[in-house]
C-alpha positions in Angstrom: 139.8 9.0 134.7 139.7 7.3 131.4 139.8 3.7 130.5 143.3 2.4 130.2 143.1 -1.0 127.7 146.4 -2.1 128.3 148.3 0.9 127.1 151.9 -0.5 126.1 154.0 2.1 127.7 152.2 1.5 131.1 152.4 -1.9 131.1 156.3 -2.4 129.6 157.2 0.1 132.6 155.1 -1.9 135.4 156.4 -5.0 134.3 160.2 -3.8 133.9 160.1 -1.9 137.9 158.1 -5.1 139.2 161.0 -7.5 137.7 163.7 -5.0 138.9 162.3 -4.9 142.4 161.4 -8.4 142.7 164.6 -9.6 141.2 166.9 -7.3 143.5 165.2 -8.9 146.6 165.0 -12.6 145.4 168.9 -11.9 144.5 169.8 -11.4 148.3 167.2 -13.6 149.7 168.5 -17.0 147.5 172.0 -16.0 148.7 171.2 -15.7 152.1 169.3 -19.3 151.8 172.4 -21.0 150.1 171.1 -20.4 146.7 172.2 -18.6 143.6 171.4 -14.9 143.8 171.4 -14.5 139.8 168.3 -17.4 139.9 166.2 -14.5 141.4 166.0 -12.9 137.8 164.8 -16.1 136.0 161.1 -15.6 135.3 159.0 -18.5 137.1 162.2 -20.5 137.6 162.5 -18.0 140.5 159.3 -18.9 141.8 160.3 -22.6 141.8 163.4 -21.6 144.0 160.8 -19.4 146.1 158.6 -22.6 146.8 161.8 -24.5 147.6 163.0 -22.1 150.2 159.9 -21.7 152.0 159.1 -25.4 151.9 155.8 -25.4 150.1 155.2 -28.2 147.1 156.5 -27.0 143.7 153.1 -27.9 141.9 151.9 -24.7 143.7 153.5 -23.3 140.3 150.9 -24.5 138.3 148.1 -22.4 141.0 150.0 -19.2 139.9 148.3 -19.1 136.4 144.9 -19.9 137.8 142.8 -16.7 137.8 141.7 -15.5 141.5 143.6 -18.7 143.1 147.0 -17.2 142.0 146.4 -14.2 144.4 146.0 -16.2 147.4 148.8 -18.6 146.3 151.2 -15.5 145.5 150.1 -13.9 149.3 151.0 -16.8 151.0 154.3 -17.5 149.5 154.9 -14.1 149.9 154.1 -14.1 153.7 156.0 -17.2 154.1 159.3 -16.2 152.7 159.3 -13.4 155.5 158.6 -15.7 157.8 161.6 -17.8 156.8 163.6 -14.5 157.5 162.5 -14.3 160.7 159.7 -11.5 159.8 156.2 -13.3 161.2 155.0 -10.3 163.1 151.6 -9.0 162.4 153.2 -5.7 161.4 155.6 -7.6 159.3 152.6 -8.9 157.4 150.7 -5.7 156.9 154.1 -3.9 155.7 155.2 -6.8 153.4 151.4 -6.8 151.8 150.9 -2.8 151.6 154.2 -2.0 150.6 155.6 -4.8 148.7 158.1 -5.3 147.1 159.9 -2.2 148.5 159.4 -3.7 152.3 161.0 -7.1 150.7 163.8 -5.2 149.6 164.2 -3.9 152.9 164.1 -7.0 154.6 166.3 -8.8 152.0 169.5 -6.5 152.0 169.2 -5.4 156.0 170.6 -7.5 158.7 168.4 -10.6 158.5 169.2 -14.4 158.5 167.6 -17.3 156.7 166.1 -19.5 159.5 164.3 -22.4 157.8 161.3 -23.3 155.8 158.2 -21.6 156.6 156.2 -24.5 156.9 158.9 -26.1 159.4 159.2 -23.2 161.8 156.9 -23.6 164.9 154.0 -20.9 165.2 154.5 -18.5 168.1 152.2 -18.9 170.5 149.4 -16.4 170.6 146.3 -15.8 172.5 143.1 -17.3 171.3 141.7 -13.7 170.9 144.7 -12.4 168.9 144.8 -15.8 166.6 140.9 -14.7 165.9 141.7 -11.1 165.3 144.1 -11.8 162.9 142.3 -14.7 160.9 139.4 -11.8 160.8 141.6 -9.0 159.6 143.4 -11.3 157.0 140.0 -12.7 155.5 138.2 -9.2 155.5 141.6 -8.0 153.6 141.4 -10.7 151.2 137.6 -10.0 150.8 138.1 -6.2 150.3 140.9 -6.8 147.6 139.0 -9.5 145.6 135.9 -7.3 145.9 137.9 -4.4 144.4 139.9 -6.2 141.5 138.0 -9.3 140.4 134.4 -9.5 141.5 131.7 -8.6 143.7 128.2 -9.7 144.7 125.1 -8.0 143.6 121.1 -8.6 144.1 118.8 -7.4 141.5 116.2 -5.3 144.0 113.6 -4.2 141.2 112.0 -5.5 138.1 113.6 -3.0 135.5 115.6 -6.0 134.0 113.0 -8.8 133.9 112.7 -11.2 132.5 116.4 -11.4 131.9 117.2 -10.6 135.4 114.6 -11.3 138.1 114.1 -9.8 141.6 116.1 -11.8 144.1 118.9 -12.9 141.8 122.6 -12.8 143.3 124.8 -12.0 140.5 128.6 -11.8 140.5 130.0 -8.7 138.5 133.4 -8.6 136.9 135.1 -5.6 137.9 138.4 -6.9 135.5 136.0 -6.6 132.4 135.9 -2.6 132.3 139.0 -2.1 134.7 138.6 -1.8 138.5 138.6 1.9 139.6 141.2 3.2 142.6 139.0 4.1 145.6 137.9 7.8 145.6 136.9 7.4 149.4 139.8 5.2 151.0 139.0 6.0 154.7 135.8 3.5 154.6 134.4 0.4 156.5 135.7 -2.6 154.6 132.8 -4.6 152.6 130.5 -1.6 153.2 128.4 0.7 150.6 127.4 4.0 151.4 126.4 3.3 155.4 127.2 0.8 157.9 125.4 -2.3 157.8 121.7 -2.0 159.4 122.3 1.9 159.8 121.8 5.2 158.2 125.6 6.1 159.1 128.1 7.0 156.8 130.1 4.1 156.3 133.0 6.3 155.2 135.0 9.6 155.9 134.1 12.2 153.0 136.8 14.8 154.2 139.4 12.4 152.7 138.9 12.3 148.6 141.3 11.2 146.2 141.2 11.3 142.2 140.0 8.1 140.7 141.5 6.1 137.9 140.8 3.1 136.3 143.3 0.2 136.2 144.0 -1.8 133.0 140.9 -3.6 131.4 140.1 -6.7 129.9 138.0 -4.8 127.2 135.2 -1.6 127.1 131.8 -1.7 127.2 130.2 -3.2 124.2 126.7 -2.3 122.8 124.1 -5.0 124.7 126.6 -5.7 127.6 124.7 -5.9 130.9 126.4 -3.3 133.1 126.6 -2.3 136.7 126.9 1.6 137.3 126.8 4.2 139.6 123.3 5.9 139.5 124.6 9.2 137.8 122.0 11.7 138.5 122.0 13.8 141.4 118.2 15.0 141.8 116.9 17.0 145.0 113.6 15.2 144.8 115.6 11.7 144.9 117.4 10.1 147.7 119.2 7.4 145.8 123.0 9.2 146.3 122.0 11.7 149.3 123.3 11.2 152.6 121.7 12.2 156.2 123.2 15.9 155.6 121.3 16.5 152.6 124.7 16.3 150.5 125.3 13.6 147.5 127.9 10.3 148.0 130.7 10.7 146.3 131.2 8.9 143.0 132.2 5.3 144.2 129.5 5.0 146.6 126.5 6.5 144.5 123.6 4.1 144.3 124.4 0.9 142.2 122.3 0.7 139.2 122.2 -2.3 136.4 121.0 -1.9 132.7 122.0 -3.2 129.4 123.9 -0.7 127.3 121.9 -0.3 124.4 124.1 2.4 122.7 127.9 3.4 123.3 130.1 6.2 122.9 130.0 7.9 119.1 126.7 6.1 118.3 123.1 7.4 117.6 120.2 6.1 119.2 116.4 6.1 118.1 113.5 4.5 119.3 110.4 4.1 117.2 107.4 2.2 118.2 109.4 0.8 121.0 112.2 -0.7 118.7 115.8 0.5 119.0 117.9 1.7 116.3 121.2 2.1 116.2 123.0 4.3 113.6 119.7 4.1 111.5 119.8 0.3 111.8 117.5 -1.9 113.8 119.0 -3.2 117.0 119.0 -6.7 118.5 116.5 -6.9 120.9 117.3 -8.9 124.6 115.9 -12.5 124.2 113.4 -11.7 127.1 112.8 -7.8 126.5 109.3 -6.9 128.3 106.5 -4.3 127.6 103.3 -3.6 129.4 100.3 -5.3 127.8 96.4 -4.9 128.5 95.2 -8.4 128.5 91.6 -7.9 127.9 89.3 -10.7 129.5 86.2 -10.3 131.8 87.5 -13.8 133.5 89.8 -13.9 136.5 93.3 -15.5 135.6 94.1 -18.3 137.9 97.5 -18.4 139.4 98.0 -21.9 137.2 97.8 -19.8 134.2 100.4 -17.4 135.3 102.7 -20.3 136.5 102.5 -21.9 133.3 103.8 -18.6 131.2 106.3 -18.2 133.9 104.6 -15.0 134.8 105.5 -13.5 138.1 102.4 -12.1 139.9 104.9 -8.9 140.6 104.4 -8.3 136.8 101.0 -7.3 136.9 100.4 -3.8 137.0 97.0 -3.3 137.4 93.9 -5.4 137.9 90.5 -3.5 136.4 87.1 -5.1 135.4 87.7 -5.4 132.0 91.3 -7.2 132.3 94.7 -6.6 133.5 98.0 -4.7 132.6 100.8 -6.9 132.8 104.4 -6.9 131.6 105.2 -9.4 129.4 107.7 -10.5 126.6 106.1 -10.4 122.9 106.4 -14.2 122.8 104.3 -14.7 125.7 101.8 -11.8 124.9 101.2 -13.8 121.6 100.7 -17.0 123.5 98.2 -15.5 125.7 96.2 -14.0 122.7 95.3 -17.7 121.6 93.8 -18.4 125.0 89.9 -18.9 124.8 89.1 -16.6 127.6 91.4 -13.5 126.3 89.5 -11.2 123.9 93.0 -9.4 123.0 96.4 -8.6 124.3 97.1 -5.1 123.2 100.9 -3.3 123.7 100.4 0.0 125.2 102.0 2.5 123.6 102.5 5.9 124.1 101.7 8.2 120.7 104.8 9.9 118.6 105.2 13.3 119.3 103.7 13.1 122.5 106.4 14.5 125.1 106.4 12.5 128.1 107.0 14.2 131.7 110.7 14.0 132.8 112.1 12.6 129.5 115.7 13.7 128.8 116.9 15.7 127.6 114.3 18.2 127.9 110.5 17.4 127.2 109.6 21.1 126.5 112.1 21.2 123.5 112.0 17.4 122.5 108.5 15.7 122.3 109.8 12.7 123.0 108.6 9.7 125.0 109.5 6.0 126.1 108.0 4.6 122.8 109.4 7.2 120.4 112.8 8.8 121.5 115.4 10.5 119.6 117.4 10.5 117.4 120.2 11.5 119.7 124.0 10.8 119.1 125.7 9.3 122.4 128.8 12.0 123.4 132.1 10.3 122.7 135.8 11.6 123.8 136.8 14.0 121.0 133.3 14.6 119.9 132.8 18.3 118.9 129.5 20.1 119.0 128.6 23.8 117.9 127.0 25.6 120.6 123.5 26.2 119.7 120.4 26.5 121.7 119.4 23.1 120.1 122.7 21.5 121.3 122.6 23.0 124.6 119.4 21.4 125.2 120.8 18.3 124.1 124.1 18.2 125.9 123.9 21.2 128.5 123.6 19.1 131.3 126.1 16.4 130.4 128.6 19.2 130.1 127.7 20.6 133.6 127.3 17.6 135.6 130.0 15.0 134.4 132.7 16.6 132.2 134.8 17.7 135.2 134.8 21.2 134.6 135.3 24.0 137.5 132.8 26.3 136.1 129.8 25.9 133.5 127.0 28.6 133.1 124.4 27.7 130.5 121.6 30.5 129.6 120.0 31.9 126.5 121.8 29.5 124.0 125.3 30.6 125.5 127.7 28.0 127.3 130.4 29.7 129.3 133.2 27.6 131.0 135.2 29.4 133.5 133.9 32.5 132.6 134.5 32.6 128.8 131.9 32.1 126.2 132.4 29.1 124.0 131.6 29.0 120.3 132.1 25.1 120.1 132.5 22.3 122.9 134.9 18.9 122.6 133.7 16.0 124.9 136.5 14.7 127.3 134.9 11.3 128.1 132.7 8.5 126.6 129.4 8.2 127.7 127.0 5.2 127.5 123.0 4.9 127.2 121.5 2.7 129.3 117.9 0.8 129.3 116.5 -2.2 131.2 115.0 -5.2 129.6 111.7 -4.1 131.0 111.1 -1.0 128.6 107.9 -0.1 130.3 109.1 -0.5 134.1 112.7 1.1 133.8 114.3 4.2 135.2 116.8 4.6 133.0 118.9 6.8 130.3 115.8 7.7 128.7 114.7 9.7 131.9 117.9 10.7 133.4 120.3 10.9 130.5 124.1 9.5 129.9 126.0 7.3 132.1 129.7 8.8 132.2 132.5 6.2 131.8 133.7 7.3 135.4 130.5 5.6 136.8 131.1 1.8 135.1 131.4 -0.5 137.5 131.6 -4.1 135.9 129.9 -6.2 133.8 127.2 -8.7 135.0 128.8 -11.9 134.7 126.5 -14.7 136.0 124.0 -15.7 138.5 125.1 -17.8 141.3 121.7 -17.6 143.5 118.3 -16.9 142.7 115.7 -16.3 145.5 111.9 -16.5 144.8 110.0 -14.7 147.5 106.9 -16.0 146.4 108.2 -19.5 146.8 107.3 -22.0 149.0 109.9 -24.2 151.2 112.6 -25.6 148.7 110.8 -23.6 145.6 112.2 -20.7 147.2 115.3 -21.4 145.0 114.9 -20.8 141.3 117.3 -23.9 140.7 117.1 -23.4 137.0 118.8 -20.1 137.1 121.9 -21.1 139.5 125.2 -20.2 137.8 123.6 -19.0 134.6 125.5 -16.7 132.4 124.0 -13.2 131.7 123.2 -12.4 127.9 
């Protein structure tokens, strides 16, 4: 699976095929409704005739150009056309949606007759139970489709992105930004992820697995985008991606993570004294980036001080007699320094050359840590490396885990692919380096490595709700964060 950014050939073929199938169906539908068949091949005007045939207002044409809304309008028009030709059973509607426009041609060219405008045809009598069932199925279908193609809602459960994103923020994530993926596990309960709500029972049947492809996108991941992705690592000591049977969830159902893409494919990243450098140049820091500081004071800091400087109590890492360890932005740290009862505010740095346990790619080979890291080049599709002990220490796990190769063996500076020794390797995918804005409280690429392009879910667009678990009554809602764009 690779990004498909409106490949001209793909788009042209798709548009031509859709135009021909829709036009041939319209040709016969229009003739049967007493209109001119050739009008079915005139773009936009054919939708005007369609609306006249089914009895819907012609101003609906405008709604066909409004994103998201156009899906629901087109679906209604589609089903109304079937109804106007006597196809209004539940099975007809399902076939008309799933197999359109093939099923539309079948209906148009078989022995069907135009009955009347869909809005004028009396609804067939149905039991209350059947009406509710069909309404629920239709609603679930629409929600599932929108969730797959356009947007999906997420909640921030941890503080790794604070203060840019807060625990309790509800986000809308754009799937269209980077292109929606076709499902790898099609037999899944709608509107679930990994398990059925409130249980540990898998919500899908793992026996049926398909290759996943990415549909055309509005763009690619760019540096500093806030990205939702499927957690890539599969480590035995973690439960993130594990099922009850000990096996791991498939790619599209791995745990969702949200981080900032601090470096994209082909760029070289280095961290010096917490500052990120890309290709040797200082990178822009997130406006609300945080680190852990030691606030030196013998006094108890009152809640009103925390509230004044917008410091969440959850940001307090530890309280000792000499002071507090708190996650702060540099600006707030400087403001606290000026308070008379604060002796000092000290950034908690790891020493350069001091290897941190669990650091990527290999703490034994590279003495890196969260504050001094790299340089490390992010793999890009087509990037070639010579196979050496050092290059395999950097990229061996990526080649083994994410490149989709059937058999990879790495030992003593040697790389074997499908049993044959390789002197060099050319990457097949683009990768990204993700970090949380709360730099000292983030499980990110510094510890588990690159994020493959396959794992990208979407771009975080805006906050639609923010819930403060420490607030009281009406203050549980962070009103100032509602509908804020994410930067």
